[in-house]
TISEPA-673183 format. One record per residue (C-alpha): y, x, z; residue in one letter. Coordinates in nm, 2 decimals. Layout:
v,u,w,marlo
Y,X,Z,A
...
end
This chain:
v,u,w,marlo
12.16,-4.31,-17.83,X
12.32,-4.65,-17.85,X
12.16,-4.93,-17.68,X
11.97,-5.18,-17.88,X
12.11,-5.51,-17.98,X
12.04,-5.68,-17.63,X
12.17,-5.65,-17.29,X
12.30,-5.30,-17.24,X
12.42,-5.12,-16.92,X
12.79,-5.20,-16.83,X
13.03,-4.97,-16.67,X
13.31,-5.06,-16.42,X
13.14,-5.25,-16.13,X
13.03,-5.18,-15.77,X
12.82,-5.32,-15.51,X
12.98,-5.54,-15.23,X
12.86,-5.55,-14.86,X
12.74,-5.91,-14.90,X
12.50,-5.83,-15.17,X
12.69,-5.94,-15.47,X
12.83,-5.70,-15.72,X
13.21,-5.68,-15.85,X
13.32,-5.65,-16.20,X
13.61,-5.42,-16.22,X
13.70,-5.46,-16.58,X
13.96,-5.70,-16.57,X
14.20,-5.84,-16.28,X
13.97,-6.14,-16.24,X
13.71,-5.91,-16.03,X
13.42,-6.17,-16.09,X
13.17,-6.14,-15.80,X
12.82,-6.21,-15.90,X
12.49,-6.30,-15.76,X
12.16,-6.21,-15.94,X
12.16,-6.41,-16.26,X
12.53,-6.50,-16.27,X
12.77,-6.42,-16.54,X
13.14,-6.36,-16.51,X
13.41,-6.57,-16.63,X
13.39,-6.39,-16.96,X
13.02,-6.53,-16.99,X
12.92,-6.17,-17.16,X
12.91,-5.97,-16.85,X
12.62,-6.05,-16.63,X
12.40,-5.94,-16.32,X
12.07,-5.85,-16.42,X
11.82,-5.67,-16.19,X
12.10,-5.58,-15.94,X
12.34,-5.42,-16.21,X
12.60,-5.53,-16.46,X
12.51,-5.56,-16.82,X
12.68,-5.65,-17.14,X
12.49,-5.93,-17.31,X
12.64,-5.90,-17.64,X
12.60,-5.54,-17.71,X
12.54,-5.49,-18.10,X
12.58,-5.85,-18.16,X
12.88,-6.01,-18.36,X
13.01,-6.36,-18.45,X
13.06,-6.20,-18.80,X
13.23,-5.94,-19.00,X
13.51,-5.96,-19.26,X
13.73,-5.74,-19.46,X
14.10,-5.86,-19.41,X
14.47,-5.72,-19.49,X
14.58,-5.51,-19.19,X
14.87,-5.75,-19.19,X
14.67,-6.02,-19.06,X
14.60,-5.87,-18.74,X
14.91,-5.86,-18.75,X
15.01,-5.49,-18.78,X
15.30,-5.42,-19.03,X
15.37,-5.07,-18.95,X
14.99,-4.95,-18.94,X
14.87,-4.85,-19.29,X
15.03,-5.13,-19.48,X
14.83,-5.30,-19.76,X
14.50,-5.16,-19.65,X
14.18,-5.34,-19.58,X
14.05,-5.36,-19.21,X
13.69,-5.46,-19.14,X
13.73,-5.71,-18.85,X
13.47,-5.83,-18.59,X
13.44,-5.99,-18.26,X
13.15,-6.12,-18.02,X
13.17,-6.41,-17.81,X
13.34,-6.52,-17.48,X
13.68,-6.42,-17.32,X
13.83,-6.32,-17.00,X
14.13,-6.58,-17.02,X
14.12,-6.95,-17.06,X
14.41,-7.03,-17.30,X
14.44,-7.39,-17.35,X
14.59,-7.32,-17.69,X
14.32,-7.08,-17.82,X
14.31,-7.08,-18.18,X
13.96,-6.91,-18.20,X
13.81,-7.13,-17.93,X
13.47,-7.15,-18.14,X
13.42,-6.79,-18.06,X
13.61,-6.71,-17.75,X
13.49,-7.02,-17.56,X
13.14,-6.99,-17.69,X
12.86,-7.02,-17.42,X
12.59,-7.01,-17.68,X
12.44,-6.69,-17.80,X
12.37,-6.87,-18.15,X
12.74,-6.77,-18.22,X
12.63,-6.40,-18.25,X
12.46,-6.44,-18.59,X
12.50,-6.08,-18.71,X
12.35,-5.76,-18.56,X
12.50,-5.41,-18.63,X
12.49,-5.10,-18.42,X
12.83,-4.90,-18.41,X
12.73,-4.65,-18.69,X
12.63,-4.92,-18.91,X
12.98,-5.07,-18.88,X
13.17,-4.74,-18.94,X
12.94,-4.67,-19.25,X
13.02,-5.03,-19.38,X
13.39,-4.98,-19.33,X
13.39,-4.65,-19.53,X
13.17,-4.80,-19.81,X
13.41,-5.10,-19.83,X
13.72,-4.88,-19.85,X
13.84,-5.02,-19.53,X
14.09,-4.76,-19.35,X
14.01,-4.91,-19.01,X
13.79,-5.13,-18.81,X
13.94,-5.40,-18.59,X
13.79,-5.55,-18.26,X
13.92,-5.90,-18.29,X
13.86,-6.28,-18.28,X
13.79,-6.25,-17.92,X
13.91,-5.99,-17.67,X
13.75,-5.64,-17.69,X
13.83,-5.59,-17.32,X
13.51,-5.79,-17.24,X
13.28,-5.60,-17.49,X
13.42,-5.28,-17.37,X
13.11,-5.05,-17.42,X
13.03,-5.19,-17.76,X
13.39,-5.16,-17.89,X
13.43,-4.79,-17.76,X
13.08,-4.69,-17.93,X
13.23,-4.85,-18.25,X
13.53,-4.66,-18.22,X
13.37,-4.32,-18.16,X
13.15,-4.39,-18.47,X
13.46,-4.47,-18.68,X
13.63,-4.14,-18.56,X
13.34,-3.92,-18.67,X
13.38,-4.08,-19.02,X
13.74,-4.07,-19.05,X
13.79,-4.45,-19.01,X
14.06,-4.56,-18.76,X
14.01,-4.82,-18.48,X
14.25,-5.12,-18.40,X
14.24,-5.35,-18.09,X
14.37,-5.71,-18.11,X
14.38,-5.80,-17.74,X
14.57,-6.00,-17.47,X
14.59,-5.68,-17.26,X
14.43,-5.82,-16.95,X
14.24,-5.52,-16.81,X
14.23,-5.29,-16.51,X
14.35,-4.93,-16.52,X
14.05,-4.74,-16.52,X
13.87,-4.91,-16.82,X
14.22,-4.94,-17.00,X
14.25,-4.57,-17.00,X
13.89,-4.50,-17.13,X
13.93,-4.78,-17.41,X
14.26,-4.66,-17.55,X
14.14,-4.30,-17.58,X
13.95,-4.43,-17.86,X
14.20,-4.67,-18.02,X
14.45,-4.59,-18.29,X
14.66,-4.91,-18.28,X
14.69,-5.21,-18.08,X
14.83,-5.56,-18.12,X
14.88,-5.71,-17.78,X
14.95,-6.08,-17.72,X
15.22,-6.12,-17.49,X
15.17,-6.48,-17.47,X
15.48,-6.59,-17.28,X
15.72,-6.44,-17.02,X
15.68,-6.64,-16.70,X
15.41,-6.65,-16.44,X
15.40,-7.01,-16.45,X
15.31,-7.00,-16.82,X
15.02,-6.75,-16.75,X
14.88,-6.93,-16.45,X
14.88,-7.27,-16.60,X
14.81,-7.21,-16.97,X
14.59,-6.89,-16.96,X
14.44,-6.89,-16.62,X
14.55,-6.53,-16.58,X
14.87,-6.35,-16.48,X
15.16,-6.19,-16.65,X
15.21,-5.87,-16.45,X
14.87,-5.69,-16.57,X
14.99,-5.76,-16.94,X
15.31,-5.59,-16.87,X
15.16,-5.30,-16.71,X
14.92,-5.27,-17.03,X
15.20,-5.27,-17.25,X
15.41,-5.01,-17.05,X
15.08,-4.80,-17.05,X
15.03,-4.80,-17.42,X
15.39,-4.73,-17.50,X
15.46,-4.45,-17.25,X
15.13,-4.28,-17.19,X
14.94,-4.31,-17.51,X
14.99,-4.23,-17.89,X
14.82,-4.56,-17.98,X
15.04,-4.74,-18.25,X
15.18,-5.06,-18.07,X
15.28,-5.40,-18.19,X
15.33,-5.72,-17.97,X
15.27,-6.10,-18.08,X
15.41,-6.39,-17.91,X
15.27,-6.74,-18.03,X
15.56,-6.98,-17.95,X
15.44,-7.32,-17.84,X
15.70,-7.59,-17.83,X
15.81,-7.69,-17.48,X
15.62,-7.42,-17.33,X
15.75,-7.06,-17.40,X
16.01,-7.13,-17.69,X
16.33,-7.18,-17.48,X
16.64,-6.94,-17.56,X
16.60,-6.82,-17.21,X
16.24,-6.71,-17.23,X
16.29,-6.56,-17.58,X
16.56,-6.38,-17.46,X
16.43,-6.25,-17.14,X
16.10,-6.13,-17.34,X
16.28,-5.95,-17.62,X
16.52,-5.80,-17.36,X
16.23,-5.66,-17.15,X
16.06,-5.52,-17.48,X
16.38,-5.35,-17.59,X
16.46,-5.21,-17.25,X
16.12,-5.11,-17.13,X
15.93,-5.03,-17.44,X
16.22,-4.93,-17.69,X
16.39,-5.09,-17.99,X
16.12,-4.97,-18.23,X
15.81,-5.16,-18.11,X
15.76,-5.44,-18.37,X
15.75,-5.79,-18.22,X
15.59,-6.09,-18.42,X
15.67,-6.44,-18.33,X
15.40,-6.66,-18.46,X
15.37,-7.05,-18.52,X
15.14,-7.25,-18.29,X
14.93,-7.53,-18.45,X
14.75,-7.80,-18.23,X
14.41,-7.66,-18.13,X
14.15,-7.66,-17.86,X
14.29,-7.83,-17.53,X
14.65,-7.86,-17.67,X
14.63,-8.12,-17.94,X
14.92,-8.31,-17.80,X
15.18,-8.05,-17.90,X
15.34,-8.05,-18.23,X
15.33,-7.74,-18.45,X
15.62,-7.48,-18.41,X
15.87,-7.56,-18.67,X
16.01,-7.26,-18.89,X
16.34,-7.30,-18.73,X
16.21,-7.18,-18.40,X
16.08,-6.86,-18.54,X
16.39,-6.78,-18.71,X
16.58,-6.85,-18.40,X
16.38,-6.63,-18.20,X
16.37,-6.37,-18.44,X
16.76,-6.36,-18.45,X
16.78,-6.37,-18.06,X
16.54,-6.05,-18.05,X
16.73,-5.87,-18.31,X
17.06,-5.94,-18.11,X
16.88,-5.79,-17.81,X
16.84,-5.48,-17.97,X
16.49,-5.49,-18.15,X
16.50,-5.34,-18.49,X
16.17,-5.48,-18.63,X
16.12,-5.84,-18.55,X
15.86,-6.07,-18.76,X
15.77,-6.43,-18.82,X
15.41,-6.54,-18.87,X
15.18,-6.82,-18.96,X
15.46,-6.95,-19.19,X
15.56,-6.86,-19.54,X
15.89,-6.66,-19.47,X
15.95,-6.36,-19.69,X
16.25,-6.24,-19.51,X
16.09,-6.27,-19.17,X
15.78,-6.09,-19.29,X
15.96,-5.80,-19.45,X
16.06,-5.46,-19.31,X
16.43,-5.35,-19.35,X
16.57,-5.01,-19.28,X
16.78,-5.05,-18.96,X
17.03,-4.79,-19.09,X
17.12,-4.92,-19.44,X
16.96,-5.24,-19.46,X
16.73,-5.18,-19.76,X
16.40,-5.37,-19.77,X
16.15,-5.11,-19.73,X
15.85,-5.32,-19.74,X
15.85,-5.65,-19.89,X
15.59,-5.89,-19.79,X
15.49,-6.26,-19.92,X
15.25,-6.37,-19.65,X
14.98,-6.09,-19.64,X
15.07,-5.95,-19.98,X
15.30,-5.66,-20.01,X
15.58,-5.74,-20.28,X
15.79,-5.41,-20.24,X
15.75,-5.05,-20.13,X
16.06,-4.83,-20.09,X
15.92,-4.57,-19.84,X
15.92,-4.21,-19.93,X
15.74,-3.91,-19.75,X
15.72,-3.93,-19.40,X
15.78,-4.29,-19.40,X
16.14,-4.25,-19.47,X
16.38,-4.53,-19.63,X
16.43,-4.39,-20.00,X
16.77,-4.54,-20.00,X
16.92,-4.34,-19.69,X
16.63,-4.12,-19.55,X
16.62,-4.31,-19.22,X
16.26,-4.25,-19.06,X
16.08,-4.59,-19.01,X
15.84,-4.57,-18.70,X
15.48,-4.66,-18.78,X
15.16,-4.50,-18.94,X
15.21,-4.47,-19.30,X
15.03,-4.30,-19.60,X
15.22,-4.18,-19.91,X
15.15,-4.50,-20.09,X
15.05,-4.84,-19.96,X
14.69,-5.01,-19.99,X
14.64,-5.25,-20.25,X
14.39,-5.47,-20.09,X
14.63,-5.77,-20.12,X
14.58,-6.10,-19.92,X
14.21,-6.15,-20.00,X
13.95,-6.20,-19.73,X
13.58,-6.10,-19.79,X
13.29,-6.19,-19.57,X
13.07,-5.91,-19.51,X
12.69,-5.88,-19.41,X
12.59,-5.57,-19.25,X
12.24,-5.41,-19.19,X
12.11,-5.44,-18.82,X
12.06,-5.06,-18.81,X
12.21,-4.75,-18.95,X
end
């Protein structure tokens, strides 16, 4: 039976000789005395054990276009039921969901819903998938896994939108239940990660390698380009070259625009020209599916066949404007197989966003 909407037993921790307990979920390895919380704020020591304080509690539910995650090669045009909790295990100074991810107040968690209620709501609304998003599902591991298990029972797929900052053991358990993931590769230098996220680059690269080579999870990557921080030709070139060489040319890469937020109000928004330049650099480095986001750019948002150049999926923002894929996700013009998870016809959800209220129990 799933835990109630309260503190629930957490996995991936062990006692230390000095009386503390250590969280083994992410590479921070927080070490806690009784009553303390980890850096993520939601994993805590209670009566000598680790608990997840946000199980069954969400900051809200919303039916979104899947392209908003962003996922461009996973069930295009369909709706995804999105939810998150509170807290985060990184400390990104540029966080654009900071009111949720940096929350230290449980009043943020306004809605309660057990995993089966979420899965049933997704099916009732016609959502083909459920996304753990807004904040990182790594920190609400047990809740996310239980939601994904309930979804699988009802034929609803599960999506993770994550920074990929997780240890190998929990990573393997988590992705056994996920069907798709968009991983934020926030930059491509240790300096960027250390100074602007409070984390490290290598664990994220390890997650990307694991997802691509050891799972069947559909993978896409997003990099938010911040002027003066991670948008140089050299860094974009190194990042895209690594993706092409280590993950392969068919992994979609999204370059998205930064807007001033949280603790980086002194940086200007990303010019559209920077996104276009990054896209061309990545394409020259061998990546076949490179997209721009957070800007209006129909060419940068559309999918073209790498063999003949046909626009097989046209996009204007989150709206599909063209569908030229045949059976098996093949280009109708030349028959080239386009990698992804496609159905015979695209969804018709469009760009709309619909807030959803869920019952507190199934």
